N, C-alpha and C positions, 0 to 999 in steps of 0.2 A: 504494500500500500504506500504509494508515493505520488506526490503531486507533480514531480518532475518527470516528464515523458522520457527524456534522455536517460535518466537514472533507471527508470523501469525497463527500458530497452536494454541497457547495458547489463543490468542484473539478470534479465531473462536470457540474454546471449551467453553470459558467463556460466549460468546454470546449465543451459543447453549444451554448451561445449564440454563441461566437466561431468555432467550427470544427465545424459540425454533421456534416461528412463524416468525422470521426474517431470511431471506436468507443472508448469508455472502459470498461474492465473494472476493477472495484475488488476489493480484498481487505482484510479487517479486521485481518490480522496477517501476520507473516512466514511462519508455518507454512501458512496458507491460501494465500498467494501461491505458495509453493514447490510445494504440491500441485497448484495450477492449472497452473503452468509446467512441471512434470514430466509432466503428463498429455499423452502424445503425440497424443491426439485433439484437443487444443486447439492453435490457431495461436499461434505465439510473437508477442509484441508487438514493435513497432518501438522502443519506449521504455518505461522504467519510472520512475515517480516514487515515491520511497521516503521515508517518515518515519523519523526516527531514534529518537524516544522512544516506544517501544511496550513493553508488558509481554511477558514470555516471550521470544520471539525478536526482539530489538531491531533497529534498522536497520543498525547496523554488523555485527552477526553475520549478518543476512540478506544484506547486500552481500557479505560474505566468502564465503558459500555460493553466491551467484549467480555470482561471478567465479571460483569454484573448480570450477564445473560445466561440462563441455565443451559441453553443449546450450545453456547460458544465458550463458556468459561474454562473448559478443560483443554482447549487448543493452546499449545505453547506459543507464546508471542516473543519474538526477538526484535528489539528495537534496532533499527538500522538507520543511523543518522550521522550527519556531519558534526553534530554537537559532541564536544569532548568535556563538557562541564560536569563536574562531579555531582552537582545538584540534579541535573537531568538523569544521570545514571542512577543515583540513589532513589529519586522519585519514581522512575520507571520500574525499578525492582520492587518498591513498596506497593506499586499499583498492580503488580503481578507478572511483569515481564521476566522471562527465564534467563535472558542474556541481553547484552547491549554491545552492538558492534558499531564502531566508528567507520563510516564509509571510506573504503580505500580510494586513493586518488589515482590509482593505476589499474588498468584492466587485468594485468597478470596477477596483481595482489588480490583483486576481486575473485579471480578464478581459483586462487589458492585457498580462499575461504571454504570452498566446496570439496576440497580434498581431504 
């Protein structure tokens, strides 16, 4: 879940290159993601990567809604953000994120995340 189209594309490409057996579905913001996740005709994901800094429904608010929903609360959420502020990392963990990854600035480093 990321509002930056280039970041979504790069993430999907890196995942496809390193783990082609994994299906990656993206959403451009928290509202779109929640609509997809709440649609009972869609299969739930095994894992959610969530950006923090998004307009409208930001990552922390989205995470709060995910963890407060009986259908979605058990899905592990990893924050995937450019932020390296300790406060963001700590708050994300308190809200239920299982990990916090600072977005790599290099495509090869991004690919290395999936190995």
